[in-house]
C-alpha positions as CSV (number, residue, x, y, z in Angstrom):
1,M,42.1,-20.0,-59.4
2,R,42.7,-22.6,-56.8
3,N,43.2,-20.0,-54.0
4,A,40.1,-18.1,-55.0
5,V,38.1,-21.3,-54.5
6,S,39.8,-22.0,-51.3
7,W,39.0,-18.5,-50.2
8,S,35.5,-18.5,-51.1
9,K,34.9,-21.8,-49.2
10,R,36.6,-20.4,-46.2
11,I,34.4,-17.1,-46.1
12,L,31.4,-19.4,-46.5
13,I,32.5,-21.5,-43.6
14,F,33.2,-18.4,-41.5
15,S,29.9,-17.0,-42.4
16,V,28.1,-20.3,-41.5
17,L,29.8,-20.5,-38.1
18,A,29.2,-16.6,-37.4
19,L,25.4,-17.3,-38.1
20,M,25.6,-20.4,-36.0
21,L,27.2,-18.5,-33.0
22,V,24.7,-15.5,-33.3
23,A,21.8,-18.3,-33.3
24,V,23.4,-19.8,-30.2
25,L,23.9,-16.4,-28.2
26,M,20.3,-15.0,-29.3
27,R,18.4,-18.3,-29.1
28,D,16.0,-16.9,-26.2
29,E,15.5,-13.8,-28.1
30,I,14.9,-15.6,-31.6
31,H,12.6,-18.3,-29.7
32,R,10.4,-15.5,-28.4
33,L,10.3,-13.5,-31.5
34,V,8.9,-16.6,-33.3
35,A,6.6,-17.5,-30.6
36,V,5.3,-13.7,-31.2
37,N,4.9,-14.3,-34.8
38,T,3.1,-17.3,-34.4
39,L,0.8,-16.7,-31.1
40,F,-2.2,-16.2,-32.9
41,E,-2.0,-18.7,-35.5
42,K,-5.3,-20.5,-35.9
43,D,-4.0,-24.1,-35.3
44,K,-1.8,-23.0,-32.3
45,I,-3.5,-20.2,-30.5
46,V,-5.8,-22.5,-28.1
47,K,-2.6,-24.3,-27.1
48,N,-0.5,-21.1,-26.9
49,F,-3.0,-19.3,-24.6
50,S,-2.7,-22.1,-22.0
51,S,1.3,-22.4,-22.2
52,L,2.8,-18.9,-22.6
53,D,5.3,-19.5,-19.9
54,E,6.9,-21.8,-22.2
55,A,7.7,-19.2,-24.7
56,F,8.2,-16.0,-22.7
57,D,10.0,-14.9,-19.4
58,S,7.3,-15.3,-16.5
59,Q,7.1,-15.0,-12.8
60,K,5.1,-17.2,-10.3
61,I,2.7,-15.3,-7.9
62,S,2.6,-17.1,-4.8
63,R,-0.9,-18.3,-3.6
64,G,0.4,-18.9,-0.2
65,T,0.4,-22.2,2.0
66,G,-3.4,-21.7,2.9
67,G,-6.2,-24.1,1.9
68,V,-8.5,-23.8,-1.3
69,S,-11.5,-21.8,-0.9
70,E,-13.9,-24.2,-2.3
71,L,-16.5,-23.4,-4.9
72,A,-19.7,-25.3,-4.1
73,K,-21.9,-26.9,-6.7
74,G,-25.5,-25.6,-7.3
75,E,-28.2,-26.9,-9.2
76,P,-27.1,-27.4,-12.7
77,L,-28.0,-24.7,-15.5
78,E,-29.2,-26.3,-18.6
79,L,-27.5,-24.1,-21.5
80,A,-30.1,-22.5,-24.1
81,E,-29.4,-23.7,-27.7
82,D,-27.9,-20.2,-28.3
83,V,-25.7,-20.4,-25.7
84,T,-24.1,-23.8,-27.1
85,R,-24.3,-22.3,-30.4
86,W,-22.1,-19.4,-29.2
87,I,-19.5,-21.5,-27.5
88,A,-18.9,-23.1,-31.1
89,D,-19.1,-19.8,-33.0
90,R,-16.7,-17.8,-30.7
91,T,-14.1,-20.6,-30.2
92,V,-14.7,-20.7,-26.6
93,T,-12.4,-22.7,-24.3
94,S,-14.1,-22.4,-21.2
95,L,-17.2,-21.2,-19.6
96,L,-18.2,-21.0,-15.9
97,I,-21.1,-19.8,-14.4
98,L,-21.7,-19.1,-10.7
99,H,-25.1,-18.5,-9.1
100,K,-25.3,-17.1,-5.3
101,G,-21.7,-18.3,-5.2
102,Q,-22.3,-21.8,-6.6
103,I,-21.3,-23.4,-9.7
104,V,-24.1,-23.9,-11.9
105,H,-22.3,-24.7,-15.1
106,E,-18.6,-25.5,-15.7
107,S,-17.2,-26.7,-19.1
108,Y,-14.1,-26.8,-21.0
109,H,-13.6,-26.9,-25.1
110,L,-11.0,-27.7,-27.6
111,D,-8.9,-30.1,-25.5
112,T,-8.6,-27.5,-22.5
113,K,-8.8,-28.5,-19.0
114,P,-9.9,-27.1,-15.6
115,E,-6.1,-26.9,-14.4
116,D,-5.1,-25.0,-17.8
117,L,-3.6,-21.7,-16.8
118,R,-5.2,-19.4,-19.4
119,I,-3.9,-16.0,-20.4
120,G,-6.2,-13.4,-19.2
121,W,-4.9,-10.4,-21.3
122,A,-6.9,-7.4,-20.2
123,L,-8.6,-9.6,-17.4
124,S,-5.2,-8.5,-15.6
125,K,-6.3,-4.8,-15.5
126,P,-8.8,-4.8,-12.7
127,Y,-6.2,-6.6,-10.6
128,I,-4.3,-3.4,-10.7
129,S,-7.3,-1.5,-10.1
130,A,-8.0,-3.4,-6.9
131,L,-4.4,-2.9,-5.7
132,V,-5.1,1.0,-6.2
133,G,-7.9,0.7,-4.0
134,V,-6.1,-1.1,-1.3
135,L,-2.9,1.0,-1.3
136,L,-5.0,4.2,-1.1
137,K,-6.8,2.8,2.0
138,D,-3.6,2.0,3.7
139,G,-2.1,5.3,3.0
140,T,0.8,3.9,0.5
141,I,-0.7,6.3,-2.1
142,G,-1.7,9.7,-1.2
143,S,-4.4,10.6,-3.3
144,L,-5.8,9.8,-6.6
145,D,-5.1,13.2,-7.9
146,D,-1.2,12.7,-7.2
147,L,0.7,12.9,-10.5
148,A,2.4,9.8,-11.6
149,V,5.8,11.6,-11.8
150,Q,5.7,12.4,-8.2
151,Y,6.2,8.5,-7.6
152,V,8.2,7.7,-11.0
153,P,10.4,10.6,-11.7
154,S,11.5,8.9,-15.0
155,L,8.3,9.9,-16.6
156,R,9.3,13.6,-16.5
157,N,9.6,15.2,-19.9
158,T,7.6,12.2,-21.3
159,A,3.8,12.0,-22.6
160,Y,2.8,11.4,-18.9
161,E,3.9,14.8,-17.7
162,G,0.8,15.9,-15.8
163,A,-1.1,12.5,-15.8
164,R,-2.6,12.0,-12.3
165,I,-3.3,8.3,-11.0
166,T,-7.0,9.1,-11.8
167,D,-6.1,9.5,-15.6
168,L,-4.2,6.1,-15.8
169,L,-7.1,4.4,-14.0
170,Q,-9.7,5.7,-16.5
171,M,-7.4,6.1,-19.6
172,T,-7.7,9.6,-20.0
173,S,-3.8,10.3,-20.0
174,G,-3.7,11.8,-23.5
175,V,-0.8,9.8,-24.3
176,A,-0.8,9.0,-28.2
177,F,-0.7,5.3,-28.5
178,S,-2.3,3.0,-31.3
179,E,-4.1,-0.1,-29.7
180,K,-4.9,-1.8,-33.1
181,Y,-4.1,-5.3,-32.3
182,L,-4.4,-6.5,-35.9
183,D,-2.1,-3.9,-37.2
184,Y,1.7,-5.0,-37.1
185,D,3.2,-1.4,-36.7
186,S,0.8,-0.4,-33.8
187,D,2.2,0.8,-30.7
188,I,0.7,-2.2,-28.7
189,N,2.3,-4.5,-31.3
190,R,5.7,-2.7,-31.1
191,M,5.4,-2.9,-27.4
192,G,4.8,-6.6,-27.8
193,R,8.0,-7.1,-29.8
194,E,9.7,-5.2,-27.2
195,L,8.6,-7.6,-24.6
196,A,9.6,-10.6,-26.9
197,L,13.3,-9.5,-27.9
198,G,14.3,-8.8,-24.2
199,G,13.5,-4.9,-23.9
200,E,12.2,-3.4,-20.9
201,L,8.5,-2.1,-20.5
202,D,9.2,0.8,-17.9
203,G,11.9,2.1,-20.6
204,F,9.4,1.7,-23.5
205,A,6.6,3.6,-21.4
206,A,9.3,6.3,-20.6
207,S,10.0,6.7,-24.3
208,L,6.7,7.9,-25.2
209,T,6.5,11.6,-26.0
210,G,3.5,12.1,-28.3
211,K,0.4,13.4,-26.8
212,R,-3.2,13.2,-28.5
213,S,-4.6,15.8,-25.8
214,E,-4.0,17.0,-22.1
215,P,-4.7,14.5,-19.3
216,G,-8.2,14.4,-18.4
217,E,-9.6,16.0,-21.4
218,D,-10.8,12.8,-23.4
219,W,-10.8,9.1,-23.2
220,Q,-9.1,6.5,-25.3
221,Y,-8.4,2.9,-24.2
222,V,-4.5,2.5,-24.2
223,S,-3.2,-0.3,-22.2
224,I,0.2,1.3,-21.5
225,D,-1.7,3.6,-19.1
226,A,-2.4,0.2,-17.0
227,H,1.7,-0.3,-17.0
228,V,2.4,3.1,-16.1
229,L,0.2,2.5,-13.1
230,S,2.0,-0.5,-12.0
231,M,5.2,1.7,-12.2
232,V,3.4,3.9,-9.8
233,L,2.3,1.0,-7.4
234,R,5.8,-0.5,-7.6
235,S,7.6,2.9,-6.6
236,A,5.1,3.7,-4.0
237,S,5.1,0.5,-2.1
238,G,8.8,-0.6,-2.8
239,K,7.6,-4.0,-3.8
240,T,7.2,-5.9,-7.1
241,M,3.7,-6.4,-8.7
242,A,4.1,-10.2,-8.1
243,D,4.6,-9.7,-4.5
244,L,1.9,-7.0,-4.3
245,L,-0.7,-9.5,-6.0
246,S,0.5,-12.1,-3.9
247,D,0.1,-10.4,-0.7
248,K,-2.9,-8.4,-1.3
249,I,-5.0,-10.2,-3.5
250,I,-4.1,-13.9,-4.4
251,R,-3.1,-15.2,-1.0
252,P,-6.5,-14.1,0.7
253,L,-8.3,-15.8,-2.3
254,G,-7.5,-19.3,-1.6
255,L,-6.7,-20.2,-5.1
256,E,-6.5,-23.8,-6.5
257,M,-3.4,-23.3,-8.7
258,E,-0.3,-21.0,-8.3
259,P,-0.6,-18.2,-11.1
260,Y,1.9,-16.5,-12.9
261,V,2.4,-13.3,-14.8
262,L,4.6,-12.8,-18.1
263,S,7.7,-10.6,-17.5
264,D,10.5,-8.5,-19.6
265,A,13.8,-9.3,-19.6
266,S,14.7,-7.1,-16.6
267,G,11.9,-9.2,-14.4
268,T,9.3,-6.5,-14.6
269,A,6.0,-8.1,-14.5
270,F,3.6,-7.5,-17.7
271,T,0.7,-6.9,-15.4
272,M,-1.4,-4.9,-17.9
273,G,-2.1,-8.1,-19.7
274,G,0.1,-11.0,-18.7
275,L,-1.6,-12.7,-15.9
276,N,-2.4,-16.4,-16.4
277,K,-4.9,-18.3,-14.0
278,T,-7.5,-21.1,-14.1
279,T,-10.9,-20.4,-15.2
280,R,-12.1,-21.0,-11.5
281,D,-9.4,-18.7,-10.2
282,F,-10.7,-15.9,-12.2
283,A,-14.0,-16.5,-10.8
284,R,-12.6,-16.2,-7.4
285,F,-11.5,-12.7,-8.2
286,A,-14.9,-12.0,-9.7
287,L,-16.7,-13.3,-6.6
288,L,-14.5,-10.7,-4.6
289,Y,-16.1,-8.1,-6.6
290,Q,-19.7,-9.5,-6.6
291,E,-19.4,-9.6,-2.7
292,M,-18.3,-5.9,-2.6
293,G,-14.6,-6.5,-1.9
294,Q,-15.3,-9.2,1.0
295,Y,-14.3,-13.0,0.4
296,F,-15.2,-15.6,3.0
297,G,-15.8,-12.9,5.7
298,N,-12.4,-11.2,5.0
299,Q,-12.4,-7.5,3.4
300,I,-9.9,-7.7,0.8
301,V,-10.7,-4.7,-1.1
302,P,-12.3,-1.7,0.2
303,K,-16.1,-1.8,-0.4
304,D,-16.4,1.9,-1.5
305,W,-13.4,1.2,-4.0
306,V,-15.5,-1.6,-5.5
307,T,-18.5,0.7,-5.7
308,V,-16.4,3.5,-7.5
309,S,-14.3,1.6,-9.7
310,T,-17.2,-0.5,-11.3
311,K,-19.4,2.7,-12.0
312,P,-18.6,4.9,-15.3
313,Q,-16.0,7.4,-14.7
314,A,-14.1,8.1,-18.0
315,P,-15.6,10.7,-20.3
316,T,-16.4,8.0,-23.2
317,Q,-18.9,9.1,-26.0
318,P,-22.5,8.9,-25.7
319,G,-23.9,5.6,-26.6
320,E,-20.4,3.9,-26.0
321,M,-19.9,1.3,-23.1
322,G,-18.9,3.1,-19.9
323,Y,-15.7,2.8,-18.4
324,G,-14.6,2.8,-14.6
325,Y,-11.3,2.3,-13.1
326,H,-10.2,-0.5,-15.3
327,W,-13.8,-2.0,-15.5
328,W,-16.4,-2.0,-18.2
329,V,-20.1,-1.0,-17.7
330,P,-22.4,-2.6,-20.5
331,K,-24.6,-0.1,-22.8
332,N,-28.2,0.1,-21.0
333,A,-26.4,-1.9,-18.0
334,E,-28.8,-2.8,-15.2
335,P,-27.8,-1.7,-11.8
336,G,-24.8,-3.7,-10.4
337,Q,-23.7,-5.0,-13.9
338,F,-20.0,-4.6,-14.9
339,F,-17.5,-6.7,-16.9
340,A,-13.8,-7.0,-17.9
341,S,-12.6,-8.2,-21.4
342,G,-9.5,-9.3,-22.8
343,I,-8.4,-9.8,-26.5
344,Y,-9.6,-12.8,-28.2
345,G,-12.6,-13.3,-26.1
346,Q,-11.7,-13.4,-22.2
347,Y,-14.6,-12.2,-20.2
348,I,-15.4,-11.7,-16.4
349,F,-19.0,-10.5,-16.0
350,V,-20.7,-9.8,-12.8
351,D,-24.3,-9.1,-11.8
352,Q,-24.4,-8.0,-8.3
353,N,-28.1,-7.9,-7.9
354,R,-29.0,-11.0,-9.5
355,D,-25.6,-12.6,-7.8
356,V,-24.2,-14.0,-11.1
357,V,-20.6,-14.3,-11.9
358,I,-19.5,-15.5,-15.6
359,V,-16.0,-16.3,-16.8
360,S,-15.4,-17.2,-20.2
361,T,-11.9,-17.9,-22.0
362,A,-11.7,-18.1,-25.9
363,A,-9.1,-18.0,-28.9
364,D,-11.7,-16.0,-30.9
365,L,-9.8,-14.8,-34.1
366,S,-13.0,-12.6,-35.0
367,F,-13.0,-10.7,-31.6
368,E,-12.5,-7.5,-33.2
369,E,-15.4,-7.8,-35.7
370,A,-18.1,-5.2,-35.3
371,G,-20.9,-6.1,-32.9
372,V,-19.0,-9.1,-31.4
373,N,-18.3,-7.8,-28.1
374,E,-21.6,-6.1,-27.5
375,A,-23.4,-9.6,-28.6
376,N,-21.3,-11.2,-26.0
377,I,-22.4,-9.1,-23.3
378,K,-25.9,-9.1,-24.2
379,L,-25.6,-13.0,-23.9
380,F,-24.2,-12.9,-20.5
381,Q,-27.1,-10.5,-19.6
382,E,-29.6,-12.9,-20.6
383,I,-27.8,-16.0,-18.8
384,A,-28.0,-13.8,-15.6
385,R,-31.7,-13.0,-16.2
386,S,-32.5,-16.7,-16.9
387,L,-31.0,-17.4,-13.3
C-alpha cells in the first residue's frame, strides 16, 4: 500500500514538473494566446490597442534621421454637439481634423495620449496599395495584370492560382475566406491564432485551396488578399515590407515617432492589418493622398495612382459602398471623398475638394452593428462640409 501511494506521489510530481517544463518552453506562445483571447475585452481593449508590441512579435519601421514635418495649427474648430456625443458613444480614443493642412481639432480620450502608437488594423492596407503604385511606376512590378504566381511560385495549386495583382488590390481573388470578426471559427480568426501561436502567414495563405468564384468575377472583402499582395511585393523587390515601407513611404513623410508593424514568428510583417502609428502620423499619410501623392513638394506616390486607387474599381453590389485599390468610397460620395477603415472604429477620411483630412481611432465594441459604419462616414462628411 505504501509503495502504491509512493508511486502515485511520484507520478503527480513528474506530471507537475512536465507541465512546468512545457509552460517554460512555450511561455511566449502561451502569452500570445492569452493576449489574443483577451485582446478585445471591454476593460482592456483601449490599453491593448496602444501596446500590441508587448504581446506580439513586431518590427520597427525606420523613420530615418530626417526632421519632422510639422503640422501647423489652424483656427480651432468648435465641435458640434453631435460630434461630442459620437466621441462618447463610439468609444473614440482620438480625433484629429485638418483643414488646408492645418490642425483645427485634436483630442485624445480614455487616457490615450498623442504619442500612443495605435493599431490601425485595416488602415494598413492603403499603405500596401501605395507601394504597388510606387513599384509599378519604377518597373519593379511589370503590370497589374501579372499573375501573383509569377512572383510567388508557392501559390501554384492554391486558391490564388489565376489571381492577378489587380484582383488582390480590389479583392476579387475569388478565394473562399470568412471575414467574420466575431466568429471564433472564422478564417480571419484562425489566421489570428496562427499569428499568435508562432505560425507563418505565408504558409497560411498558401494553404488556402477553396474558391467561391473565379478571379475577377465578383467582390468580397477578404483581408488575406492584402497579405498575398505583400508576398508579391516582397518577391518582386527582394526587400521586406518593413524596409519597403520605410524607404518608399515612411521616411519621406517626416513622422514624429518610429512606427512598428506586427509580425509572425518567422519575421514576416503582418502588413494587412498590423501597422501601429500615432494619430498625427496616420494623418501625414492621409495628407499625402489629399495632395495627390505629393508631400512638402516631394512626389512620393504617383499622381495617377492616387486617382485610380481612390475611385470605385471593384464590382461591389449596387447600393453598397465603392471599393478602389484598398480604399473605400462612400455611398453618394462627393468628388474627391474616400476613406480607409479598420475594425473597432479606426478611420482615415479624405475630402480633397474641401481640403479636409480626418483621422479617428477607437475601441468600439459595437463597430459591426448595422448602420454604424455608414453613420460614422456621414458624420465625417458633415464635419468636412462645416469647414
